[in-house]
C-alpha positions as semicolon CSV with decimal commas, in nm:
position;residue;x (nm);y (nm);z (nm)
1;M;-1,654;0,572;-1,583
2;S;-1,898;0,410;-1,787
3;H;-1,838;0,018;-1,877
4;A;-1,576;0,041;-1,592
5;T;-1,392;-0,337;-1,518
6;V;-1,188;-0,445;-1,268
7;K;-0,822;-0,495;-1,443
8;E;-0,637;-0,644;-1,153
9;I;-0,653;-0,736;-0,820
10;W;-0,316;-0,702;-0,547
11;R;-0,246;-0,877;-0,253
12;Y;0,098;-0,799;-0,069
13;P;0,163;-1,066;0,150
14;V;0,454;-0,868;0,311
15;K;0,473;-0,492;0,379
16;S;0,638;-0,260;0,156
17;M;0,725;-0,546;-0,031
18;G;0,598;-0,676;-0,386
19;G;0,238;-0,844;-0,418
20;E;0,118;-1,080;-0,602
21;R;-0,195;-1,023;-0,842
22;L;-0,510;-1,236;-0,808
23;N;-0,755;-1,358;-1,057
24;E;-0,993;-1,325;-0,793
25;T;-1,100;-1,259;-0,409
26;H;-1,365;-1,252;-0,196
27;L;-1,387;-0,894;-0,066
28;A;-1,427;-0,899;0,328
29;K;-1,465;-0,616;0,585
30;G;-1,125;-0,621;0,676
31;G;-1,021;-0,623;0,340
32;I;-0,874;-0,880;0,056
33;P;-0,797;-1,166;0,319
34;Y;-0,404;-1,182;0,418
35;D;-0,333;-0,862;0,250
36;R;-0,002;-0,705;0,452
37;G;-0,044;-1,010;0,657
38;W;0,368;-0,988;0,744
39;A;0,551;-0,694;0,836
40;L;0,912;-0,603;0,975
41;R;0,973;-0,467;1,294
42;D;1,272;-0,200;1,390
43;E;1,424;-0,372;1,689
44;A;1,579;-0,103;1,811
45;D;1,282;0,182;1,875
46;K;1,043;-0,151;1,886
47;T;0,819;-0,018;1,577
48;I;0,658;-0,139;1,295
49;R;0,845;-0,030;0,983
50;G;0,790;-0,041;0,583
51;A;0,950;0,106;0,274
52;K;0,911;0,489;0,381
53;H;1,232;0,390;0,651
54;F;1,335;0,090;0,449
55;A;1,345;0,185;0,075
56;Q;1,547;-0,147;0,018
57;L;1,165;-0,330;0,050
58;M;1,035;-0,200;-0,262
59;S;1,290;-0,400;-0,438
60;C;1,142;-0,770;-0,225
61;S;0,842;-0,927;-0,392
62;A;0,659;-1,171;-0,136
63;R;0,402;-1,463;-0,243
64;Y;0,219;-1,652;-0,007
65;L;0,247;-2,058;0,023
66;T;-0,142;-2,139;0,020
67;D;-0,101;-2,467;0,116
68;T;0,022;-2,426;0,462
69;P;-0,151;-2,343;0,767
70;A;-0,326;-1,977;0,776
71;N;-0,167;-1,942;1,183
72;P;-0,327;-1,600;1,180
73;V;-0,145;-1,581;0,770
74;P;0,013;-1,859;0,571
75;K;0,333;-1,899;0,550
76;A;0,478;-1,606;0,316
77;E;0,791;-1,688;0,043
78;I;1,029;-1,359;-0,031
79;T;1,257;-1,334;-0,333
80;L;1,514;-1,089;-0,260
81;P;1,641;-0,826;-0,487
82;D;1,946;-1,044;-0,570
83;G;1,641;-1,313;-0,665
84;R;1,704;-1,561;-0,299
85;R;1,415;-1,694;-0,195
86;I;1,340;-1,736;0,165
87;V;1,025;-1,871;0,287
88;S;0,885;-1,677;0,638
89;D;0,973;-1,914;0,875
90;D;1,294;-1,964;0,776
91;A;1,518;-1,949;1,133
92;K;1,730;-1,741;0,915
93;V;1,512;-1,509;0,806
94;D;1,543;-1,250;1,053
95;A;1,899;-1,207;0,993
96;V;1,824;-1,192;0,626
97;L;1,587;-0,916;0,633
98;S;1,844;-0,738;0,897
99;D;2,141;-0,749;0,648
100;L;1,894;-0,616;0,382
101;C;1,784;-0,344;0,552
102;G;2,158;-0,259;0,740
103;R;1,937;-0,243;1,090
104;A;1,784;-0,511;1,329
105;V;1,475;-0,609;1,256
106;T;1,233;-0,939;1,283
107;L;0,924;-1,073;1,039
108;W;0,588;-1,043;1,221
109;P;0,301;-1,190;1,114
110;L;-0,037;-1,057;1,246
111;Q;-0,073;-1,006;1,587
112;P;-0,439;-0,979;1,750
113;R;-0,574;-0,643;1,799
114;E;-0,547;-0,642;2,182
115;R;-0,154;-0,640;2,146
116;E;-0,135;-0,305;2,167
117;E;0,251;-0,257;2,211
118;H;0,318;-0,467;1,964
119;Y;0,112;-0,192;1,717
120;R;0,267;0,130;1,934
121;A;0,457;0,411;1,732
122;A;0,765;0,529;1,872
123;P;0,699;0,878;1,885
124;P;0,948;1,104;1,693
125;A;1,183;1,410;1,831
126;D;1,014;1,635;1,554
127;I;0,732;1,555;1,413
128;E;0,700;1,812;1,151
129;A;1,071;1,700;1,035
130;Y;0,977;1,340;1,088
131;L;0,669;1,367;0,838
132;R;0,817;1,632;0,594
133;T;1,101;1,313;0,557
134;I;0,824;1,070;0,521
135;F;0,651;1,271;0,271
136;A;0,949;1,348;0,062
137;L;0,788;1,733;0,078
138;E;1,085;2,019;-0,015
139;P;1,119;2,307;0,212
140;N;0,877;2,525;0,065
141;E;0,566;2,248;-0,030
142;P;0,325;2,222;0,226
143;L;0,200;1,917;0,450
144;P;-0,106;1,671;0,294
145;N;-0,392;1,752;0,447
146;L;-0,397;1,534;0,769
147;A;-0,724;1,638;0,897
148;A;-0,935;1,471;0,526
149;F;-0,884;1,160;0,801
150;P;-1,172;1,051;0,973
151;P;-1,109;1,174;1,369
152;D;-1,124;0,775;1,477
153;V;-0,858;0,682;1,218
154;L;-0,603;1,001;1,241
155;Q;-0,625;0,954;1,629
156;E;-0,518;0,542;1,580
157;I;-0,210;0,606;1,320
158;S;-0,128;0,901;1,538
159;V;-0,092;0,638;1,829
160;Y;0,028;0,291;1,652
161;A;0,221;0,224;1,344
162;S;-0,079;0,120;1,139
163;P;-0,477;0,035;1,277
164;R;-0,416;-0,205;1,539
165;G;-0,490;-0,564;1,399
166;T;-0,384;-0,477;1,105
167;Y;-0,074;-0,372;0,889
168;F;-0,260;-0,121;0,650
169;D;-0,123;0,236;0,613
170;A;-0,496;0,315;0,752
171;F;-0,756;0,172;0,547
172;P;-0,833;-0,181;0,421
173;V;-0,883;-0,112;0,072
174;N;-0,707;0,097;-0,204
175;V;-0,868;0,156;-0,539
176;L;-0,646;0,285;-0,826
177;T;-0,749;0,356;-1,206
178;E;-0,588;0,359;-1,527
179;A;-0,752;0,734;-1,586
180;S;-0,498;0,812;-1,308
181;L;-0,160;0,661;-1,448
182;R;-0,245;0,799;-1,767
183;Y;-0,282;1,164;-1,606
184;M;0,073;1,129;-1,442
185;K;0,211;0,956;-1,769
186;S;0,075;1,299;-1,966
187;L;0,280;1,462;-1,657
188;L;0,610;1,279;-1,653
189;P;0,610;1,146;-1,994
190;D;0,991;1,064;-1,939
191;S;0,939;0,890;-1,563
192;A;0,807;0,520;-1,536
193;I;0,465;0,519;-1,377
194;D;0,406;0,145;-1,339
195;V;0,102;0,057;-1,133
196;R;0,363;-0,111;-0,843
197;R;0,481;0,268;-0,768
198;F;0,123;0,357;-0,632
199;R;0,041;-0,048;-0,480
200;P;-0,359;-0,063;-0,488
201;N;-0,544;-0,374;-0,418
202;F;-0,790;-0,289;-0,723
203;L;-0,652;-0,119;-1,057
204;I;-0,976;-0,052;-1,223
205;A;-0,957;0,039;-1,632
206;D;-1,212;0,222;-1,831
207;G;-1,121;0,102;-2,183
208;G;-1,076;0,524;-2,271
209;T;-0,823;0,753;-2,285
210;Q;-0,955;0,986;-1,984
211;A;-0,642;1,101;-1,829
212;K;-0,710;1,269;-1,460
213;P;-0,801;1,084;-1,138
214;V;-1,184;1,000;-1,195
215;E;-1,189;0,798;-0,889
216;F;-1,160;1,107;-0,672
217;D;-1,476;1,191;-0,723
218;W;-1,601;0,878;-0,571
219;V;-1,530;1,026;-0,276
220;G;-1,797;1,007;-0,036
221;R;-2,020;0,731;-0,265
222;E;-2,038;0,372;-0,280
223;V;-1,849;0,194;-0,525
224;R;-1,911;-0,180;-0,706
225;L;-1,664;-0,354;-0,739
226;G;-1,818;-0,748;-0,896
227;T;-2,079;-0,824;-0,599
228;A;-1,905;-0,569;-0,321
229;R;-1,923;-0,262;-0,203
230;I;-1,706;-0,042;-0,071
231;A;-1,721;0,322;0,099
232;A;-1,490;0,570;-0,077
233;V;-1,362;0,775;0,216
234;M;-1,077;0,999;0,096
235;P;-0,807;1,062;-0,130
236;C;-0,495;0,824;-0,042
237;P;-0,180;1,091;0,052
238;R;0,127;0,937;-0,093
239;C;0,447;0,915;0,074
240;I;0,823;0,897;-0,052
241;M;0,742;0,488;-0,130
242;T;0,610;0,619;-0,487
243;T;0,946;0,748;-0,585
244;R;1,130;0,469;-0,458
245;A;1,343;0,240;-0,688
246;Q;1,195;-0,106;-0,762
247;E;1,465;-0,318;-0,904
248;G;1,388;-0,647;-0,778
249;V;1,380;-0,956;-0,972
250;G;1,115;-0,876;-1,287
251;V;1,071;-0,508;-1,202
252;N;1,305;-0,231;-1,312
253;L;1,178;0,125;-1,162
254;P;1,448;0,383;-1,102
255;R;1,408;0,632;-0,799
256;D;1,223;0,905;-0,934
257;S;1,122;1,248;-0,719
258;A;0,975;1,415;-0,979
259;I;0,661;1,204;-0,889
260;M;0,662;1,359;-0,566
261;R;0,648;1,684;-0,713
262;T;0,438;1,670;-0,939
263;L;0,143;1,464;-0,718
264;V;0,228;1,801;-0,453
265;R;0,237;2,039;-0,791
266;E;-0,132;1,911;-0,934
267;T;-0,313;1,642;-0,705
268;S;-0,206;1,826;-0,360
269;Q;-0,019;1,519;-0,310
270;N;-0,271;1,236;-0,351
271;L;-0,282;0,922;-0,623
272;S;-0,572;0,674;-0,546
273;I;-0,805;0,641;-0,306
274;Y;-0,903;0,501;0,050
275;A;-1,212;0,265;0,129
276;T;-1,360;0,087;0,388
277;V;-1,625;-0,215;0,278
278;S;-1,952;-0,193;0,306
279;A;-2,128;-0,485;0,145
280;E;-1,834;-0,819;0,109
281;G;-1,840;-1,011;-0,221
282;R;-1,641;-1,171;-0,451
283;V;-1,447;-0,965;-0,689
284;A;-1,308;-1,077;-1,031
285;V;-1,081;-0,992;-1,304
286;G;-1,276;-0,847;-1,544
287;D;-1,589;-0,783;-1,313
288;A;-1,776;-0,429;-1,325
289;A;-1,687;-0,138;-1,147
290;G;-1,844;0,214;-1,064
291;L;-2,063;0,369;-0,863
292;A;-2,317;0,218;-0,704
């Protein structure tokens, strides 16, 4: 991609809720500061959960109250699907979110990596059935290639709901190109294809008309984003969240299972790439992006 630039920067204060767009950020080793700083814990099985289990979260949005102390992350203001707002330290927040999810949940800020029990996942009774549900697969569709994950990462996310010390699914950075969005729109002209379905940290524009997931070609290579550098590790396997409805304030994306059928058929269920940060730096909207 020649003349590629950073078009959008996204940070998600609460795991699985709609995020906030930034004009610039300092990309640190751990990703965008305070990305996924809060998450819900299912109190029945004491496991961190997101919209893979609680679809209603996709119709909420969150923003940081940046004038509040970071202990360890700033307070977040959550906007519920009906427009009500509640702050993360409100005494009623757990009850409100439990009512929304139909299950007892609690809202937690990031905890230290050493608090292993906070991050430990409740093992499913049937792992294959569980994965098929999470990845929204039909009976005849294969599971994604989990062997693509580095062994240490796969081991971590096999035991814990997220890498300890984070609420990420697996990696600190996710990058999506507009070319991939054009590709999906070309395959699904009647679907509402929107960047918010795929929840990247960075959306890359190329000013062109190419329609293919060009970021897949970056895997195994260094990519520059402004003055930062990232190491593109692997394509991102997509789950049921891409098909969820997002029908909160300011967003109207209907439930759409055709997205997953198309991803399974055309891209081995992948879209966008996972990355780690190899060199910290400033990234702003409009900055150059592409292979280093």
